[in-house]
C-alpha positions as CSV (number, residue, x, y, z in Angstrom):
1,M,-34.3,39.5,41.9
2,P,-32.6,36.2,42.8
3,Q,-28.9,35.9,41.7
4,L,-27.9,33.1,39.4
5,P,-25.4,30.6,40.8
6,P,-21.9,31.6,39.6
7,F,-21.3,28.4,37.6
8,L,-24.5,28.7,35.5
9,P,-23.2,31.3,32.9
10,G,-20.1,29.3,32.3
11,L,-22.2,26.1,31.9
12,A,-24.5,27.8,29.5
13,A,-21.6,29.0,27.4
14,L,-20.1,25.5,27.3
15,L,-23.4,24.0,26.2
16,F,-23.8,26.7,23.5
17,S,-20.3,26.1,22.2
18,V,-21.1,22.3,22.0
19,A,-24.4,22.9,20.2
20,A,-23.3,25.7,17.9
21,P,-22.0,24.7,14.5
22,C,-18.3,24.8,14.3
23,P,-16.5,26.0,11.1
24,A,-14.5,23.2,9.4
25,L,-12.4,22.3,6.5
26,E,-14.2,19.5,4.6
27,G,-13.3,17.5,1.5
28,R,-12.5,14.2,0.0
29,V,-9.3,12.4,-0.8
30,L,-9.2,10.5,-4.2
31,D,-6.8,8.3,-6.1
32,A,-5.2,10.6,-8.7
33,R,-5.3,7.9,-11.4
34,T,-8.6,6.2,-10.9
35,G,-10.7,8.9,-9.2
36,E,-11.8,6.3,-6.5
37,P,-12.0,7.4,-2.9
38,V,-9.0,6.6,-0.6
39,P,-10.6,5.5,2.7
40,G,-8.3,5.5,5.7
41,A,-6.1,8.3,4.4
42,T,-4.7,10.6,7.2
43,V,-5.2,14.4,6.8
44,F,-2.9,16.3,9.1
45,A,-3.4,20.1,9.7
46,F,-0.1,21.8,10.4
47,E,-1.7,24.9,12.1
48,L,-3.9,22.9,14.4
49,G,-1.6,20.0,15.1
50,T,-4.6,17.6,14.7
51,W,-5.6,15.1,12.1
52,A,-8.7,13.4,10.5
53,V,-9.0,9.9,9.1
54,C,-11.0,9.6,5.8
55,G,-14.2,7.6,5.9
56,P,-15.4,4.9,3.4
57,E,-16.0,7.5,0.7
58,G,-12.7,9.4,1.3
59,G,-14.4,12.2,3.2
60,F,-12.8,14.1,6.0
61,R,-13.6,17.1,8.3
62,L,-11.3,19.3,10.4
63,R,-12.9,21.7,12.9
64,T,-11.1,25.1,12.8
65,D,-11.8,28.8,13.4
66,R,-9.2,29.8,10.7
67,D,-10.1,30.9,7.2
68,A,-7.5,28.5,5.6
69,L,-5.4,25.5,6.6
70,S,-2.3,23.7,5.2
71,V,-2.5,19.9,5.3
72,E,-0.4,16.8,4.6
73,V,-2.3,13.8,3.3
74,S,-0.7,10.3,3.5
75,H,-1.8,6.7,3.0
76,V,0.0,3.4,2.5
77,G,0.6,2.9,-1.2
78,Y,0.6,6.6,-2.1
79,R,3.1,9.4,-2.1
80,P,2.4,12.0,0.7
81,G,0.9,15.2,-0.6
82,I,1.0,18.7,0.9
83,W,-1.6,21.4,0.2
84,E,-1.3,24.9,1.5
85,D,-3.9,27.6,2.3
86,L,-7.0,25.4,1.6
87,P,-10.1,27.6,2.2
88,A,-12.4,26.5,5.0
89,D,-15.5,28.0,3.5
90,R,-16.0,25.4,0.7
91,P,-15.3,21.6,0.1
92,V,-12.0,20.6,-1.4
93,T,-10.9,17.6,-3.4
94,L,-7.4,16.3,-2.8
95,R,-5.8,13.7,-5.1
96,L,-3.0,11.3,-4.0
97,V,-0.6,9.8,-6.5
98,P,0.1,6.0,-6.1
99,G,3.6,5.1,-5.2
100,I,5.8,3.4,-2.6
101,T,6.0,5.5,0.6
102,R,7.8,5.5,3.9
103,L,5.1,5.5,6.6
104,E,5.7,9.1,7.6
105,G,2.5,10.5,9.1
106,I,0.6,7.2,8.7
107,T,-2.0,6.5,11.3
108,V,-1.1,3.8,13.9
109,T,-4.0,1.5,14.9
110,A,-2.3,-0.6,17.6
111,H,-3.6,1.9,20.2
112,R,-7.2,1.1,19.0
113,L,-8.0,4.8,18.7
114,P,-6.1,5.8,15.5
115,V,-3.0,8.0,16.2
116,P,-0.5,9.6,13.7
117,A,2.8,7.7,13.9
118,D,4.7,10.9,14.9
119,Q,2.5,11.3,18.0
120,A,2.1,7.5,18.9
121,G,5.1,7.4,21.2
122,P,7.5,4.4,21.0
123,V,6.0,2.8,17.9
124,S,7.8,1.4,14.8
125,V,5.9,0.8,11.5
126,L,7.1,-1.4,8.7
127,D,5.4,-1.2,5.4
128,R,5.4,-4.2,3.0
129,D,8.5,-3.2,1.2
130,A,10.5,-2.5,4.4
131,A,9.4,-5.8,5.9
132,A,10.6,-7.7,2.9
133,A,14.1,-6.2,2.9
134,G,16.9,-8.7,3.4
135,G,14.9,-11.4,1.6
136,R,12.6,-11.9,4.6
137,T,9.3,-13.7,4.1
138,D,7.7,-14.1,7.5
139,V,6.6,-11.7,10.3
140,A,9.2,-13.0,12.9
141,R,12.1,-12.4,10.6
142,A,10.7,-9.0,9.5
143,L,11.1,-7.9,13.1
144,E,14.9,-8.4,13.0
145,G,16.6,-5.2,13.9
146,T,13.4,-3.4,14.9
147,T,14.1,-1.1,17.9
148,G,13.3,-2.9,21.2
149,A,12.9,-6.3,19.6
150,I,15.1,-9.2,20.8
151,G,15.0,-12.5,18.8
152,R,16.1,-15.9,19.7
153,D,16.8,-17.9,16.5
154,Y,16.6,-21.7,16.9
155,G,17.0,-22.2,13.1
156,N,13.4,-23.2,12.1
157,F,11.8,-21.1,14.9
158,T,12.3,-17.6,16.1
159,S,10.8,-16.2,19.3
160,V,10.5,-12.4,19.5
161,A,10.3,-10.4,22.7
162,L,10.1,-6.6,23.2
163,R,12.0,-4.4,25.7
164,G,13.8,-7.2,27.6
165,A,10.6,-9.0,28.5
166,N,10.0,-12.7,27.6
167,A,8.4,-13.9,24.5
168,E,5.1,-14.7,26.4
169,H,5.1,-11.0,27.4
170,T,4.7,-9.9,23.8
171,V,1.2,-9.9,22.1
172,F,0.9,-10.7,18.4
173,A,-2.3,-9.5,16.9
174,L,-3.9,-9.7,13.4
175,D,-6.0,-6.6,12.7
176,G,-6.2,-6.0,16.4
177,I,-7.3,-9.6,17.3
178,R,-4.7,-11.2,19.7
179,L,-3.3,-14.6,18.6
180,N,-1.3,-15.6,21.7
181,S,-2.1,-19.1,23.0
182,A,-3.4,-19.6,26.5
183,Q,-1.5,-22.9,26.6
184,N,2.0,-21.4,26.6
185,G,1.4,-17.6,26.2
186,T,3.1,-17.3,22.9
187,F,2.4,-17.2,19.1
188,D,4.6,-18.6,16.4
189,A,5.1,-15.6,14.1
190,T,7.6,-17.7,12.1
191,G,4.7,-19.3,10.3
192,L,2.9,-16.1,9.5
193,P,3.9,-15.0,5.9
194,L,4.4,-11.4,4.9
195,S,2.0,-11.9,2.0
196,I,-0.9,-11.4,4.5
197,A,0.6,-8.1,5.9
198,D,0.0,-4.6,4.5
199,R,2.1,-3.2,7.4
200,I,3.4,-4.3,10.8
201,E,3.1,-2.0,13.8
202,V,5.4,-2.6,16.8
203,A,4.1,-0.7,19.9
204,R,6.6,-1.0,22.7
205,G,5.5,-0.8,26.4
206,G,2.7,-2.2,28.5
207,Y,-0.6,-2.3,26.8
208,S,-2.8,-4.5,29.0
209,A,-5.3,-1.6,29.1
210,V,-5.9,-2.2,25.4
211,Y,-5.2,-5.9,24.8
212,G,-5.6,-7.6,28.3
213,S,-3.2,-10.3,29.3
214,S,0.4,-10.5,28.1
215,P,1.5,-7.2,26.4
216,V,4.0,-6.4,29.2
217,G,6.8,-5.7,26.6
218,G,4.5,-4.6,23.8
219,V,2.3,-5.4,20.9
220,V,3.0,-6.5,17.3
221,N,-0.1,-5.7,15.2
222,V,-0.2,-7.1,11.7
223,T,-2.6,-5.1,9.5
224,T,-4.0,-6.9,6.5
225,P,-4.5,-5.1,3.1
226,R,-7.7,-3.4,2.2
227,P,-9.1,-3.8,-1.4
228,E,-9.0,-0.3,-2.9
229,R,-8.0,-0.8,-6.5
230,W,-7.3,-3.4,-9.1
231,G,-3.8,-4.9,-8.8
232,A,-1.5,-7.9,-8.4
233,L,1.9,-8.7,-6.9
234,V,4.1,-11.7,-7.2
235,R,7.4,-12.2,-5.3
236,A,9.6,-15.3,-5.9
237,G,13.1,-16.1,-5.0
238,L,15.9,-18.5,-4.3
239,G,18.6,-18.6,-1.6
240,A,21.4,-20.6,-0.1
241,F,20.9,-24.0,1.4
242,G,18.0,-24.9,-0.8
243,R,15.7,-22.0,0.0
244,K,12.8,-21.4,-2.5
245,Y,9.8,-19.2,-2.0
246,C,6.9,-17.6,-3.9
247,Q,4.4,-15.1,-2.4
248,F,1.5,-13.6,-4.4
249,G,-1.4,-11.3,-3.9
250,H,-4.3,-10.0,-6.1
251,T,-6.8,-7.2,-5.2
252,A,-9.8,-5.9,-7.0
253,W,-12.3,-3.2,-6.2
254,H,-15.6,-2.2,-7.9
255,Q,-17.8,0.0,-5.8
256,P,-19.2,-1.2,-3.4
257,V,-17.4,-4.6,-3.2
258,G,-13.9,-5.8,-3.5
259,Y,-11.5,-8.6,-2.5
260,V,-7.9,-9.5,-1.7
261,V,-6.5,-13.0,-2.2
262,G,-2.9,-14.1,-1.6
263,G,-0.7,-17.0,-0.6
264,S,2.8,-18.2,0.1
265,I,4.8,-21.3,-0.6
266,E,8.3,-21.7,0.9
267,S,10.8,-24.5,1.6
268,A,14.4,-24.8,2.6
269,A,16.9,-27.6,3.4
270,N,18.9,-25.4,5.9
271,D,21.8,-27.9,5.7
272,F,24.5,-25.3,6.5
273,G,27.9,-26.1,7.9
274,W,29.1,-25.3,11.3
275,T,32.2,-26.1,13.4
276,D,32.0,-28.1,16.7
277,S,34.0,-27.4,19.9
278,A,36.8,-29.8,18.6
279,G,37.2,-27.8,15.4
280,A,35.6,-30.4,13.2
281,A,33.4,-29.4,10.3
282,R,29.8,-30.5,10.7
283,T,26.5,-30.2,8.7
284,R,23.2,-29.2,10.3
285,A,20.8,-32.1,9.9
286,N,17.1,-32.4,10.2
287,A,16.7,-28.6,9.8
288,D,14.5,-28.6,6.7
289,A,11.3,-26.6,6.6
290,A,8.3,-26.3,4.3
291,S,5.2,-24.0,4.7
292,R,2.0,-23.2,2.8
293,S,-0.4,-20.3,3.3
294,L,-3.6,-19.0,1.6
295,F,-5.8,-16.1,2.6
296,A,-8.8,-14.2,1.2
297,K,-10.5,-11.1,2.3
298,G,-13.8,-9.7,0.9
299,A,-15.0,-6.2,1.6
300,F,-18.2,-4.2,1.2
301,R,-18.2,-0.4,1.6
302,S,-21.3,1.7,0.9
303,G,-22.3,4.9,2.4
304,R,-21.7,4.7,6.1
305,H,-21.3,0.9,6.2
306,D,-17.9,-0.9,6.0
307,A,-17.7,-4.7,6.3
308,S,-15.1,-7.3,5.6
309,L,-14.5,-11.1,6.0
310,L,-11.0,-12.5,6.2
311,G,-10.0,-16.2,6.1
312,E,-6.4,-17.5,6.4
313,Y,-5.2,-21.1,6.3
314,G,-1.6,-22.2,6.8
315,T,0.4,-25.4,7.3
316,S,4.1,-26.1,8.0
317,D,6.3,-29.1,8.4
318,R,9.6,-28.5,10.1
319,G,12.5,-30.6,11.3
320,D,13.5,-30.0,14.9
321,P,17.3,-30.6,15.0
322,G,17.6,-29.7,18.7
323,S,20.8,-28.2,20.2
324,V,24.2,-29.5,19.2
325,R,24.4,-31.0,22.7
326,L,21.2,-33.0,22.3
327,P,20.8,-33.3,18.5
328,S,17.9,-35.1,16.9
329,D,17.8,-36.5,13.4
330,S,14.2,-37.4,13.4
331,A,12.2,-35.0,15.6
332,R,9.4,-33.2,13.6
333,R,7.0,-30.4,14.2
334,R,3.8,-30.1,12.1
335,D,1.4,-27.1,12.4
336,T,-1.9,-26.2,10.9
337,R,-3.5,-22.8,11.4
338,G,-7.0,-21.5,10.5
339,I,-8.1,-17.9,11.1
340,A,-11.5,-16.2,10.4
341,L,-12.2,-12.5,11.1
342,L,-15.5,-10.8,10.4
343,S,-15.8,-7.1,10.9
344,W,-18.5,-4.5,10.4
345,S,-18.6,-0.7,11.2
346,F,-21.2,1.9,10.8
347,R,-20.1,5.6,10.7
348,E,-23.0,7.4,12.4
349,A,-21.4,10.8,11.9
350,D,-18.0,12.2,10.8
351,E,-16.4,11.3,14.1
352,A,-18.7,8.7,15.5
353,A,-18.7,5.0,14.6
354,L,-19.9,1.6,15.8
355,A,-17.6,-1.3,15.1
356,V,-18.2,-5.0,15.7
357,R,-15.6,-7.8,15.1
358,G,-16.0,-11.5,15.5
359,Y,-13.2,-14.1,15.2
360,R,-12.7,-17.8,15.2
361,C,-9.2,-19.3,15.2
362,R,-7.9,-22.9,15.4
363,F,-4.3,-24.0,15.8
364,W,-3.2,-27.6,15.6
365,Q,0.3,-28.9,16.4
366,N,1.9,-32.3,16.4
367,Y,5.5,-32.9,17.8
368,T,7.2,-36.2,17.4
369,N,10.6,-37.3,18.7
370,P,11.3,-41.0,18.4
371,D,14.5,-40.6,20.4
372,W,12.4,-39.7,23.5
373,S,9.3,-41.7,22.5
374,M,7.3,-38.5,22.2
375,N,4.2,-37.9,20.1
376,D,2.3,-34.9,21.5
377,T,-0.7,-33.3,19.8
378,H,-2.2,-30.0,20.8
379,D,-5.6,-28.6,19.4
380,Y,-6.2,-25.1,20.5
381,G,-9.1,-22.8,19.5
382,M,-10.3,-19.2,20.1
383,L,-13.8,-17.7,19.6
384,G,-14.8,-14.2,20.5
385,I,-16.5,-10.9,19.7
386,Q,-15.4,-7.2,20.2
387,V,-17.7,-4.2,20.1
388,D,-16.4,-0.6,20.0
389,Q,-18.2,2.7,20.0
390,T,-16.3,5.8,19.0
391,L,-17.7,9.3,19.9
392,P,-16.5,12.9,19.4
393,L,-15.8,15.1,22.5
394,A,-17.2,18.5,21.5
395,G,-14.2,19.4,19.3
396,L,-11.7,18.4,22.1
397,G,-10.9,14.9,20.8
398,N,-12.7,11.6,20.8
399,A,-13.5,8.6,23.0
400,I,-14.0,4.9,22.5
401,A,-15.7,2.4,24.8
402,G,-16.4,-1.3,24.2
403,F,-16.5,-4.8,25.5
404,E,-15.1,-8.2,24.6
405,A,-16.3,-11.7,25.2
406,G,-14.1,-14.7,24.3
407,S,-13.3,-18.3,25.0
408,E,-10.3,-20.5,24.5
409,D,-10.1,-24.3,24.6
410,L,-7.3,-26.8,24.5
411,T,-7.3,-30.5,23.9
412,S,-3.8,-31.9,24.4
413,T,-2.0,-35.2,25.0
414,S,0.2,-33.5,27.6
415,V,-2.2,-31.2,29.5
416,P,-5.8,-32.1,30.5
417,V,-8.7,-30.5,28.6
418,S,-8.6,-26.8,29.5
419,R,-10.9,-23.8,28.9
420,R,-10.7,-20.1,29.6
421,S,-13.4,-17.5,29.2
422,T,-12.8,-13.7,29.1
423,L,-15.2,-10.9,29.7
424,A,-13.8,-7.4,29.4
425,A,-14.9,-3.8,29.2
426,W,-12.7,-0.7,28.4
427,A,-12.9,3.0,27.9
428,Q,-10.4,5.3,26.2
429,L,-10.3,9.0,25.8
430,R,-8.1,11.2,23.6
431,V,-8.5,14.8,24.6
432,R,-6.6,17.8,23.1
433,I,-6.2,21.0,25.1
434,S,-4.1,23.6,23.4
435,T,-0.8,21.8,22.5
436,F,-1.4,19.0,25.0
437,T,-3.1,15.6,24.3
438,V,-4.1,13.4,27.2
439,A,-5.1,9.8,26.5
440,P,-6.3,7.8,29.6
441,V,-7.3,4.1,29.1
442,F,-8.9,1.7,31.6
443,R,-9.8,-1.9,31.1
444,F,-11.5,-4.3,33.5
445,E,-11.8,-8.0,32.8
446,Q,-12.6,-11.3,34.3
447,L,-10.7,-14.5,33.3
448,R,-12.1,-17.8,34.3
449,S,-10.1,-21.0,33.7
450,R,-10.9,-24.6,34.3
451,S,-9.4,-28.0,33.5
452,G,-10.3,-31.6,33.9
453,Q,-13.4,-33.7,33.7
454,P,-16.8,-32.5,35.1
455,G,-16.9,-33.1,38.8
456,E,-13.1,-33.2,39.0
457,E,-12.4,-29.8,37.5
458,Q,-9.8,-27.4,38.8
459,R,-11.0,-23.8,38.6
460,T,-9.2,-20.4,38.6
461,T,-10.7,-16.9,38.4
462,Y,-9.0,-13.6,38.1
463,L,-10.5,-10.1,38.2
464,V,-8.0,-7.6,36.8
465,A,-8.0,-3.9,36.3
466,S,-5.4,-2.4,33.9
467,P,-5.0,1.4,33.7
468,R,-2.7,3.4,31.4
469,V,-2.4,7.1,30.6
470,T,-0.2,8.9,28.0
471,L,0.5,12.6,27.6
472,N,1.7,14.2,24.3
473,W,3.0,17.7,24.1
474,S,3.3,19.3,20.6
475,P,4.8,22.8,21.1
476,A,6.0,23.1,17.5
477,D,5.6,21.4,14.1
478,R,9.1,20.0,14.5
479,F,8.9,17.8,17.6
480,D,6.6,16.1,20.1
481,V,7.2,15.1,23.7
482,Y,5.5,12.0,25.1
483,A,5.2,10.4,28.5
484,G,3.3,7.3,29.6
485,L,2.5,5.4,32.7
486,G,0.7,2.0,32.8
487,R,0.1,-1.2,34.6
488,S,0.0,-4.5,32.8
489,F,-0.2,-8.2,33.6
490,R,0.2,-11.7,32.2
491,A,-2.2,-14.5,33.3
492,P,-0.7,-17.9,34.0
493,T,-0.9,-20.3,31.1
494,F,-2.7,-23.7,31.0
495,N,0.7,-25.3,31.3
496,D,1.5,-23.3,34.4
497,L,-1.9,-24.0,36.0
498,Y,-2.8,-27.5,35.0
499,W,0.3,-29.4,34.1
500,P,-0.5,-33.0,35.1
501,D,1.0,-34.6,38.2
502,D,3.8,-36.8,36.8
503,P,7.2,-37.9,38.1
504,F,8.9,-34.7,36.9
505,G,6.5,-32.0,37.9
506,Y,3.0,-30.6,38.4
507,G,1.0,-27.4,37.8
508,N,-0.2,-24.8,40.3
509,P,-3.8,-23.6,40.1
510,L,-3.2,-21.1,42.9
511,L,-0.8,-19.0,40.8
512,E,-1.4,-15.2,40.6
513,P,-0.9,-13.1,37.5
514,E,2.5,-11.5,36.8
515,W,2.4,-7.8,37.1
516,S,4.4,-4.9,35.7
517,T,4.4,-1.1,36.2
518,G,6.0,0.8,33.3
519,V,7.1,4.4,32.6
520,D,7.9,5.9,29.2
521,V,9.4,9.3,28.4
522,G,10.7,10.4,25.0
523,V,10.9,13.0,22.3
524,T,10.0,12.6,18.6
525,G,11.4,15.1,16.1
526,R,11.1,15.6,12.4
527,A,12.1,17.8,9.5
528,P,9.3,17.1,7.0
529,G,10.4,15.3,3.9
530,F,13.9,14.1,5.0
531,L,14.4,13.5,8.7
532,R,12.6,11.7,11.6
533,W,14.1,10.7,15.0
534,R,12.9,9.4,18.3
535,V,14.8,9.0,21.6
536,G,13.2,7.6,24.7
537,W,13.7,6.1,28.1
538,H,11.7,3.3,29.7
539,H,11.6,1.7,33.1
540,T,9.5,-1.4,34.0
541,R,9.2,-3.2,37.4
542,L,7.9,-6.7,37.2
543,T,6.6,-8.6,40.2
544,D,5.1,-12.1,40.9
545,L,7.0,-13.5,38.0
546,I,6.3,-17.2,37.6
547,Q,9.2,-19.6,37.9
548,W,9.3,-23.4,37.8
549,Q,11.2,-24.6,40.9
550,P,11.9,-28.0,42.5
551,D,10.1,-29.1,45.6
552,T,11.6,-31.2,48.4
553,A,11.2,-34.3,46.1
554,W,12.9,-32.5,43.2
555,R,9.7,-32.3,41.2
556,Y,9.3,-29.0,39.4
557,H,6.2,-26.7,39.9
558,P,5.5,-23.0,39.1
559,V,5.4,-20.4,41.9
560,N,5.2,-16.6,42.1
561,V,8.6,-15.8,43.5
562,D,10.6,-13.7,41.1
563,S,10.8,-10.1,40.3
564,A,12.8,-8.0,37.8
565,V,13.6,-4.4,36.9
566,I,14.1,-3.5,33.2
567,S,15.4,0.0,32.1
568,G,16.6,1.1,28.7
569,L,17.3,3.9,26.2
570,E,16.0,3.7,22.6
571,L,17.1,5.7,19.6
572,D,15.5,5.7,16.1
573,T,16.6,7.8,13.3
574,E,15.6,7.9,9.6
575,L,17.4,10.3,7.3
576,D,16.3,10.5,3.6
577,L,18.2,12.9,1.4
578,G,16.9,11.5,-1.9
579,P,20.0,10.0,-3.4
580,A,21.2,8.7,-0.1
581,G,20.0,8.0,3.4
582,L,20.7,6.5,6.8
583,E,18.5,4.5,9.2
584,V,19.8,3.8,12.8
585,G,18.2,2.0,15.7
586,L,20.0,1.5,19.0
587,D,19.0,-0.1,22.3
588,W,20.7,0.1,25.6
589,L,19.2,-2.3,28.1
590,D,19.6,-3.1,31.8
591,A,17.5,-6.1,32.7
592,R,18.0,-7.5,36.2
593,S,16.5,-9.8,38.7
594,G,18.1,-8.8,42.0
595,P,21.9,-8.5,41.4
596,V,22.0,-10.7,38.3
597,T,21.4,-9.8,34.6
598,L,18.5,-11.6,33.0
599,I,19.6,-14.2,30.4
600,Y,19.8,-13.4,26.7
601,R,19.5,-9.7,27.2
602,P,22.4,-7.9,25.6
603,A,23.3,-4.5,27.2
604,L,23.8,-2.9,23.8
605,S,22.3,-3.9,20.5
606,G,21.5,-2.0,17.3
607,R,21.2,-1.9,13.6
608,A,22.3,0.8,11.0
609,T,21.6,0.8,7.3
610,A,23.2,3.2,4.9
611,W,21.8,3.3,1.4
612,A,22.2,5.1,-1.9
613,R,19.7,5.4,-4.7
614,H,20.1,6.2,-8.3
615,R,17.4,7.0,-10.9
616,S,18.2,6.7,-14.6
617,G,15.3,7.1,-16.9
618,A,12.7,4.6,-15.7
619,V,15.2,2.5,-13.6
620,D,15.2,3.1,-9.9
621,A,18.2,1.3,-8.2
622,R,19.0,1.1,-4.5
623,L,22.1,-0.2,-2.8
624,G,22.1,-0.8,1.0
625,L,24.7,-1.8,3.6
626,T,23.5,-2.9,7.0
627,V,25.5,-3.4,10.2
628,E,23.9,-5.4,13.0
629,H,25.4,-5.7,16.5
630,A,24.4,-7.6,19.7
631,G,26.4,-7.4,22.9
632,R,27.4,-10.3,25.1
633,R,24.5,-12.3,26.6
634,F,24.5,-14.5,29.7
635,T,22.8,-17.9,29.2
636,D,22.5,-19.0,32.8
637,A,20.9,-17.3,35.9
638,A,24.2,-17.3,37.8
639,N,25.8,-15.1,35.0
640,T,28.7,-17.4,34.5
641,D,31.2,-15.8,32.2
642,S,32.4,-19.1,30.7
643,L,28.8,-19.9,29.6
644,S,28.0,-16.5,28.1
645,L,27.6,-15.9,24.4
646,P,30.1,-13.4,22.9
647,A,29.1,-10.2,21.2
648,Y,28.8,-10.4,17.4
649,T,28.6,-7.9,14.5
650,L,27.1,-8.9,11.2
651,C,27.2,-7.1,7.8
652,H,24.6,-7.5,5.1
653,I,24.5,-6.0,1.6
654,E,21.5,-5.7,-0.7
655,A,20.8,-4.3,-4.2
656,V,17.3,-3.6,-5.5
657,A,16.4,-2.4,-9.0
658,R,12.9,-1.5,-10.3
659,R,11.7,-0.6,-13.7
660,P,8.1,-0.3,-15.0
661,F,7.2,-2.0,-18.3
662,R,4.0,-0.3,-19.4
663,R,1.6,-1.1,-16.6
664,V,3.7,-3.8,-15.0
665,G,6.3,-2.9,-12.4
666,T,9.3,-5.2,-12.2
667,G,11.9,-5.5,-9.5
668,V,15.0,-7.5,-8.9
669,R,16.5,-8.1,-5.4
670,F,19.9,-9.7,-4.6
671,G,21.7,-9.7,-1.3
672,I,24.3,-11.4,0.9
673,R,23.7,-11.8,4.6
674,N,26.6,-12.1,7.0
675,L,29.0,-10.8,4.4
676,L,32.1,-11.4,6.6
677,D,31.1,-15.0,7.4
678,A,30.9,-14.5,11.2
679,R,30.2,-17.5,13.3
680,Y,27.6,-16.7,16.0
681,Q,24.6,-17.9,18.0
682,S,21.6,-16.1,19.4
683,V,20.7,-19.1,21.5
684,A,23.4,-21.3,23.2
685,Y,24.2,-24.5,21.2
686,Y,22.0,-23.5,18.2
687,P,24.5,-22.5,15.5
688,L,23.3,-20.2,12.7
689,P,24.5,-20.0,9.1
690,G,27.6,-18.2,8.0
691,R,27.6,-16.2,4.7
692,T,24.4,-16.8,2.7
693,W,22.9,-15.3,-0.4
694,Y,19.4,-14.7,-1.7
695,G,17.8,-13.4,-4.9
696,G,14.3,-12.5,-5.9
697,L,12.1,-11.2,-8.6
698,E,9.0,-9.0,-8.2
699,L,6.2,-8.3,-10.6
700,G,3.4,-5.9,-9.7
701,I,0.5,-4.1,-11.3
């Protein structure tokens, strides 16, 4: 009798295990007040160390060979709930109570495959209330003090960079759709109001394997709210130097359709005082700003179908006062923004889904400066589609594969008409073996750029492969160890490639992409209910960095000549003891190009907030004190001590009180920023306000 090959019995057993039904804990998560499903809720099983994300009808399924499981259920806008010893032999119904939550255990979507925040590695998550602390009203300001984020505040404009990289090395995304401009590689998050954000996810590290060009330092993903109930929210306030704002939102849901609408109006004179080098008192001129924004999102959820359409329109008109060395009393910047996102997903099974997203964005900007006879206009647009397919991996995890096609076009008075097309395909796995989770990602894409009139076009083509792999080890309920290794890139911008030949400079269509190789290692720990901490080390090597240098005729042009090495330590801690708590974020950074430190990178920066809470009857009051520190920063490549910006430490204080009146929740916020009236700059020759105050009123249903 012929002998079977030795591998066949094992293969047969594997096939049987995949085909055989697997016991599971099944159930639904509902709103405790309305009885409506809570789609997107995270159900985490303590014994398994795994999770499930609820579908459109609130359903979930956790495979297990145990008779019972204990789970924690969490979702934005609800208090986390813990259920112990749930039987796996019959469906269960779990009800969440609405309330303000810290995002402990919330699923992070910046990785494309949803991951619980505690297992997502170096990721910070801000809910709507945390983002608005300190009287902040836009996304750029909300990132102040976030671990790994370095802001450069020019007064009416704040650029944000992650982990010591440049601003063009940070991707800003809205519901996973990148918004960075191919003209200069950046996105102006100062103009994006918090009224459009349900939460903000900051994923630090190289993510080209997920987002393509530019996320060398990381990704800021703004997640818009989902209509899940009937409600409304209004925030309005005043502040020093003529600041006024009002942000509002309204949501409604009636199965199977719902909507969210919201908007923002804000203005400020920003005519604060400052002291010049001679000791004379001056007033900042031409620093006023005004912005308007309106958005609407409609949703349809029925059975296995989930669709939504989002539209956002915003305008701003800002003075550009310039530096105190080259001030301008008349330069203006006007921006108009239009964003449309259409998404549809079909859940084929509990852990399998097809998702399609299309987007169309348009950004218009006009800059005038009569002092320099400048009147530049830029009209930039993006159009594209993304398709993702998620599949289960026989109880070991899940996988996602997809492709993206997009185009970008620029019509500008300073750069010739330019276009870029992108074709990309990617695959991502998340496999769990015992206490280990391995998540490899690979993306391959083609970028084709061209500029000029037909017959005289300059063309550039890049074929780029971006790999990344992360490893997570969860040996106990109390902590996780993570490690990551990836390669990322940034494609040259239209300005780099196609700047017109003029007396001062010219572009370089032969530029290569900038590259980075990054390593992440860290530990996340928690004591459920009151403590969460994360400590991590990162190291990134950047090569082929683009620098504009003079030629023999002293005309500037970009070349791939520079390199840099950035290393750092990060610490995040959140302690919540009920009546008091402490939040600390610290960054130690060593960013060098050869022997010199990169400009505007402080070696040590951090932020700590101590708070106390008191509940008396229906009143919930909170008092917080924040200390913010940034070390000395060099402002020139030669690291000249006399030109460096000194270290500064700021203190802020804020009081918040909330009380419900029947169905209407009311809140009052008052705070003082820069309590000790420190004089400081985050960018050389751009003074920032001293002591300022703000106050606001909040009404919500």
